[in-house]
N, C-alpha and C positions, 0 to 999 in steps of 0.2 A: 363081069358082066359087064359090056361097051356100055359107050354114052359117050355123051359130050363133059368132057370137064373145064372148069371154069379157068380160065385163063392165069386170073393172078392167085392160084393156088399152085400154079406147075413152075412159075418165075419165081424164085429162089430171090428173097428180097432182105436190104438190112437197113435198119432204122439208125438215123445220127443226131447227134444233136448239135441245134446250129446257136452261137451266139453272136449278134450283130451288134458292133459296134460303131458310135460316132454319128457320123452320116450315114449308115450302114443301115439305122433302123430306120429307114424308109420302108426297107423293105421286108418289114415285121407285117403279120396279115392284119387287117383292118381290125384294131381293137387288140392287138398282144400286144402283150411286154415279156421280154426276157427271155431264155433260151428256146427257144423251134427244136417242135421233130420233124423229121424228112425219114419219107421210108424213099428207096432208092432200090435199083438192081444192084442184087450182087455183088455183080463184076463193075461199079461206080467208079469213077474217078472224081476227086475235087470240079475236074469241069463240066462233068456230067450235072453234079450236083448244083454250081452257081446256072447250070442250066434251068434246070428246075424251078430254082427260086424266082428264075426271070430276070437275073444282072446279067448283063451285057458279057458275051465272054472278051472282050478287048478292055472289059474296064480294068482299070488301075486298083487293083486292092491287094493285101496283104493276106494270106491264110495259114492258118495256123491248126495242124491236126495234133489232138495230145498231147499240145504243148512247143510242136517241136514248127518251124515253117516247113510250107510245105509248096508243092509246085501246083498246077496245074493236074498235072498227069499223077498225081501223088493219087494211088487205091484205096480206095474206104475200104474199112469192116464193120460191122455191126455194134452199136455202141460207141463209135469214134464222136468224139468232140472235138468241133470243128470252130474255130473263130476266123470272124471277116473282120478283117481293119482295114480303114482306110491309111493309106500309105502317110506317111508323118516325115516333117522335112527334121533335120539336125540328127541327134541323139544321143546316145552318151559321150562326153566331155573323155580325150584320153586324158592321161598322168598331168599335170601343171596347165590343162588351157584350163579358160575360164568359163564358167557354166552360168552366167549370168552378164548382162552389157553393163553392169554398176560397178563392172570389176574397181578396187581399189577406193566402193564407200562415196558416200555423198553426204 
């Protein structure tokens, strides 16, 4: 039997979980807290997800997918765990480097 089909059921979609850290929490939906679920097309990339959330595509952020740092071109998969972090200065100190400004004690 022919007829119109709902376009939403024709397009394969995936659902990903997004956790927002630090100042990126401002992108949480009003009144929401914690990880959020987003449904995107099955062929979506990190770039597509950022657009869906409303994060400027030139924003300086760090993205991880399933615990691994990811680029904006990284493809997403169903049930992917995405973390969005603000970039941080510094990082882990190399062996023998000071880890605080109080080196030598006071």
